C-alpha positions, 0 to 999 in steps of 0.5 A: 514470469514478471509482471510485465511480461504477464501484462504483455500477454494479457493485453495480447491476448484482450486484444485478439478477443476484442475485451478491454486492456487491463491496466498497467501494474502500477497504474493504481497503487497511489490510490491503494495506498491512501484508501489503505490509510484512510481505512486504518484512521477510521479504524483507529477512530471507532477503537478510540486510538489516536488517528494520526501519525501511529507508525511514525510515533512507534518508530520514533520509540523504538528507535529512542530506546535503541539509542539509550545506553544500556537498553 
């Protein structure tokens, strides 16, 4: 069963039971991603590490190593 089919089934049940309809899939995705990013930044600050662009810098280092011949 796909996520859309599950959502439609949950909506159908909710309407028949008189309970609130669940939010559509993907409704809160952006909010969750932002909250996760803020959580990781705060954990980095507490651990005394740089709080910004850690993933970008790691990827840049990895790509730079691959671009050099002989590595």
